[in-house]
BAMARLUM-78793 format. One record per residue (C-alpha): x negated, y negated, z; residue number from 1. Coordinates in nm, 2 decimals. Example, Ala and Ser with C-alpha at 12.3 -4.5 7.8 and 13.67 -1.06 7.14 Angstrom:
<nodes>
<c1->-1.23&c2->0.45&c3->0.78&k->1>
<c1->-1.37&c2->0.11&c3->0.71&k->2>
</nodes>
This chain:
<nodes>
<c1->-1.68&c2->-5.97&c3->0.49&k->1>
<c1->-1.97&c2->-5.73&c3->0.45&k->2>
<c1->-1.91&c2->-5.60&c3->0.80&k->3>
<c1->-1.54&c2->-5.53&c3->0.73&k->4>
<c1->-1.63&c2->-5.35&c3->0.41&k->5>
<c1->-1.89&c2->-5.13&c3->0.59&k->6>
<c1->-1.65&c2->-5.06&c3->0.87&k->7>
<c1->-1.38&c2->-4.95&c3->0.61&k->8>
<c1->-1.64&c2->-4.72&c3->0.44&k->9>
<c1->-1.73&c2->-4.56&c3->0.76&k->10>
<c1->-1.37&c2->-4.50&c3->0.85&k->11>
<c1->-1.30&c2->-4.35&c3->0.51&k->12>
<c1->-1.60&c2->-4.12&c3->0.54&k->13>
<c1->-1.50&c2->-4.01&c3->0.89&k->14>
<c1->-1.14&c2->-3.95&c3->0.76&k->15>
<c1->-1.27&c2->-3.73&c3->0.48&k->16>
<c1->-1.49&c2->-3.53&c3->0.72&k->17>
<c1->-1.21&c2->-3.48&c3->0.97&k->18>
<c1->-0.98&c2->-3.37&c3->0.69&k->19>
<c1->-1.23&c2->-3.12&c3->0.56&k->20>
<c1->-1.31&c2->-2.98&c3->0.91&k->21>
<c1->-0.94&c2->-2.95&c3->0.99&k->22>
<c1->-0.89&c2->-2.74&c3->0.68&k->23>
<c1->-1.19&c2->-2.52&c3->0.75&k->24>
<c1->-1.11&c2->-2.46&c3->1.12&k->25>
<c1->-0.73&c2->-2.42&c3->1.10&k->26>
<c1->-0.69&c2->-2.22&c3->0.78&k->27>
<c1->-0.64&c2->-1.85&c3->0.73&k->28>
<c1->-0.92&c2->-1.62&c3->0.83&k->29>
<c1->-1.03&c2->-1.29&c3->0.69&k->30>
<c1->-0.86&c2->-0.99&c3->0.86&k->31>
<c1->-0.57&c2->-1.20&c3->0.99&k->32>
<c1->-0.22&c2->-1.20&c3->0.85&k->33>
<c1->-0.20&c2->-1.41&c3->0.53&k->34>
<c1->-0.01&c2->-1.73&c3->0.59&k->35>
<c1->0.34&c2->-1.70&c3->0.47&k->36>
<c1->0.50&c2->-1.98&c3->0.26&k->37>
<c1->0.81&c2->-2.05&c3->0.06&k->38>
<c1->0.81&c2->-2.21&c3->-0.28&k->39>
<c1->1.01&c2->-2.23&c3->-0.60&k->40>
<c1->0.86&c2->-2.04&c3->-0.89&k->41>
<c1->0.84&c2->-2.21&c3->-1.23&k->42>
<c1->1.15&c2->-2.01&c3->-1.35&k->43>
<c1->1.34&c2->-2.20&c3->-1.06&k->44>
<c1->1.38&c2->-1.89&c3->-0.84&k->45>
<c1->1.32&c2->-1.91&c3->-0.47&k->46>
<c1->1.01&c2->-1.72&c3->-0.35&k->47>
<c1->0.87&c2->-1.62&c3->-0.01&k->48>
<c1->0.52&c2->-1.49&c3->0.00&k->49>
<c1->0.58&c2->-1.23&c3->0.27&k->50>
<c1->0.83&c2->-1.05&c3->0.04&k->51>
<c1->0.53&c2->-0.92&c3->-0.16&k->52>
<c1->0.41&c2->-0.67&c3->0.11&k->53>
<c1->0.35&c2->-0.32&c3->-0.01&k->54>
<c1->0.10&c2->-0.40&c3->-0.30&k->55>
<c1->-0.22&c2->-0.59&c3->-0.32&k->56>
<c1->-0.17&c2->-0.96&c3->-0.40&k->57>
<c1->-0.42&c2->-1.19&c3->-0.56&k->58>
<c1->-0.34&c2->-1.55&c3->-0.47&k->59>
<c1->-0.52&c2->-1.78&c3->-0.73&k->60>
<c1->-0.55&c2->-2.15&c3->-0.70&k->61>
<c1->-0.63&c2->-2.33&c3->-1.02&k->62>
<c1->-0.56&c2->-2.64&c3->-1.23&k->63>
<c1->-0.51&c2->-2.71&c3->-1.60&k->64>
<c1->-0.77&c2->-2.99&c3->-1.56&k->65>
<c1->-1.03&c2->-2.76&c3->-1.40&k->66>
<c1->-1.28&c2->-2.63&c3->-1.66&k->67>
<c1->-1.41&c2->-2.34&c3->-1.44&k->68>
<c1->-1.05&c2->-2.23&c3->-1.38&k->69>
<c1->-0.98&c2->-2.23&c3->-1.75&k->70>
<c1->-1.29&c2->-2.02&c3->-1.82&k->71>
<c1->-1.18&c2->-1.77&c3->-1.56&k->72>
<c1->-0.82&c2->-1.74&c3->-1.68&k->73>
<c1->-0.89&c2->-1.48&c3->-1.95&k->74>
<c1->-1.04&c2->-1.25&c3->-1.68&k->75>
<c1->-0.72&c2->-1.31&c3->-1.47&k->76>
<c1->-0.50&c2->-1.21&c3->-1.76&k->77>
<c1->-0.72&c2->-0.89&c3->-1.81&k->78>
<c1->-0.69&c2->-0.81&c3->-1.44&k->79>
<c1->-0.31&c2->-0.84&c3->-1.47&k->80>
<c1->-0.30&c2->-0.60&c3->-1.77&k->81>
<c1->-0.53&c2->-0.34&c3->-1.61&k->82>
<c1->-0.37&c2->-0.34&c3->-1.26&k->83>
<c1->-0.01&c2->-0.46&c3->-1.30&k->84>
<c1->0.11&c2->-0.15&c3->-1.12&k->85>
<c1->-0.11&c2->-0.20&c3->-0.81&k->86>
<c1->-0.16&c2->-0.58&c3->-0.80&k->87>
<c1->0.07&c2->-0.88&c3->-0.80&k->88>
<c1->-0.08&c2->-1.20&c3->-0.91&k->89>
<c1->0.05&c2->-1.53&c3->-0.77&k->90>
<c1->-0.09&c2->-1.84&c3->-0.93&k->91>
<c1->-0.07&c2->-2.18&c3->-0.76&k->92>
<c1->-0.14&c2->-2.46&c3->-1.01&k->93>
<c1->-0.26&c2->-2.78&c3->-0.84&k->94>
<c1->-0.15&c2->-3.05&c3->-1.08&k->95>
<c1->-0.10&c2->-3.42&c3->-1.11&k->96>
<c1->0.16&c2->-3.36&c3->-1.39&k->97>
<c1->0.36&c2->-3.05&c3->-1.48&k->98>
<c1->0.33&c2->-3.09&c3->-1.86&k->99>
<c1->-0.04&c2->-3.01&c3->-1.86&k->100>
<c1->0.01&c2->-2.70&c3->-1.66&k->101>
<c1->0.28&c2->-2.57&c3->-1.90&k->102>
<c1->0.06&c2->-2.60&c3->-2.20&k->103>
<c1->-0.25&c2->-2.45&c3->-2.03&k->104>
<c1->-0.06&c2->-2.15&c3->-1.88&k->105>
<c1->0.09&c2->-2.07&c3->-2.21&k->106>
<c1->-0.24&c2->-2.10&c3->-2.40&k->107>
<c1->-0.42&c2->-1.89&c3->-2.14&k->108>
<c1->-0.16&c2->-1.61&c3->-2.15&k->109>
<c1->0.00&c2->-1.62&c3->-1.81&k->110>
<c1->0.29&c2->-1.38&c3->-1.83&k->111>
<c1->0.35&c2->-1.28&c3->-1.47&k->112>
<c1->0.65&c2->-1.40&c3->-1.28&k->113>
<c1->0.49&c2->-1.55&c3->-0.97&k->114>
<c1->0.37&c2->-1.89&c3->-1.09&k->115>
<c1->0.39&c2->-2.20&c3->-0.87&k->116>
<c1->0.31&c2->-2.56&c3->-0.96&k->117>
<c1->0.23&c2->-2.80&c3->-0.68&k->118>
<c1->0.23&c2->-3.16&c3->-0.81&k->119>
<c1->0.06&c2->-3.42&c3->-0.60&k->120>
<c1->-0.15&c2->-3.73&c3->-0.67&k->121>
<c1->-0.42&c2->-3.57&c3->-0.46&k->122>
<c1->-0.41&c2->-3.21&c3->-0.57&k->123>
<c1->-0.58&c2->-3.05&c3->-0.28&k->124>
<c1->-0.32&c2->-3.18&c3->-0.04&k->125>
<c1->-0.09&c2->-2.89&c3->-0.13&k->126>
<c1->0.03&c2->-2.73&c3->0.19&k->127>
<c1->-0.03&c2->-2.38&c3->0.05&k->128>
<c1->-0.39&c2->-2.48&c3->-0.04&k->129>
<c1->-0.45&c2->-2.63&c3->0.30&k->130>
<c1->-0.31&c2->-2.31&c3->0.48&k->131>
<c1->-0.57&c2->-2.10&c3->0.29&k->132>
<c1->-0.86&c2->-2.35&c3->0.34&k->133>
<c1->-0.89&c2->-2.44&c3->-0.02&k->134>
<c1->-1.13&c2->-2.73&c3->-0.07&k->135>
<c1->-1.23&c2->-2.66&c3->-0.43&k->136>
<c1->-1.09&c2->-2.46&c3->-0.72&k->137>
<c1->-1.09&c2->-2.20&c3->-0.86&k->138>
<c1->-1.02&c2->-2.01&c3->-0.54&k->139>
<c1->-0.89&c2->-1.65&c3->-0.52&k->140>
<c1->-0.77&c2->-1.47&c3->-0.21&k->141>
<c1->-0.69&c2->-1.10&c3->-0.19&k->142>
<c1->-0.42&c2->-0.98&c3->0.04&k->143>
<c1->-0.38&c2->-0.61&c3->0.12&k->144>
<c1->-0.05&c2->-0.42&c3->0.11&k->145>
<c1->0.00&c2->-0.48&c3->0.48&k->146>
<c1->-0.03&c2->-0.86&c3->0.44&k->147>
<c1->-0.38&c2->-0.89&c3->0.58&k->148>
<c1->-0.61&c2->-1.14&c3->0.42&k->149>
<c1->-0.92&c2->-0.98&c3->0.28&k->150>
<c1->-1.07&c2->-1.32&c3->0.22&k->151>
<c1->-1.18&c2->-1.53&c3->-0.07&k->152>
<c1->-1.29&c2->-1.30&c3->-0.35&k->153>
<c1->-1.45&c2->-1.28&c3->-0.69&k->154>
<c1->-1.32&c2->-1.08&c3->-0.98&k->155>
<c1->-1.58&c2->-0.81&c3->-0.92&k->156>
<c1->-1.47&c2->-0.77&c3->-0.56&k->157>
<c1->-1.10&c2->-0.74&c3->-0.67&k->158>
<c1->-1.20&c2->-0.47&c3->-0.92&k->159>
<c1->-1.40&c2->-0.29&c3->-0.66&k->160>
<c1->-1.11&c2->-0.28&c3->-0.40&k->161>
<c1->-0.86&c2->-0.18&c3->-0.67&k->162>
<c1->-1.08&c2->0.09&c3->-0.82&k->163>
<c1->-1.14&c2->0.24&c3->-0.47&k->164>
<c1->-0.76&c2->0.23&c3->-0.42&k->165>
<c1->-0.71&c2->0.42&c3->-0.74&k->166>
<c1->-0.97&c2->0.68&c3->-0.65&k->167>
<c1->-0.82&c2->0.74&c3->-0.31&k->168>
<c1->-0.47&c2->0.81&c3->-0.46&k->169>
</nodes>
């Protein structure tokens, strides 16, 4: 019985490692075209990510259950207020239930149109999260107006890119 249990533990660990490596090696890379995806927004409208070309896009993965995400949400709201003419924010909530998301997004002040909720028992199994190599949240990705992925970014990096854009124009 002990042998079987050890064998199952080893198989489970190998599975987790393979899953993680698969995400890391086959996900989007900086400088490449951002992975396109289709989803339904929370207002029930159809959405295709590639339709957002022409402006900078900040793709934010978060969860109502994630304390670091919730601490960052006020900064996300401020970024939206400051750069709403230059930046489109797309939030992807990785949730186990949609009711928690609704309360959290309302409380945190999410007012932008492009909000997606992916419900799954294992939240990081979202196909969008896997395409971008998300293994932990919060995770933010900046995409330039031509649809090229600038990579995983912090708020200060987003501010720097957008302020340079404003100075150039």
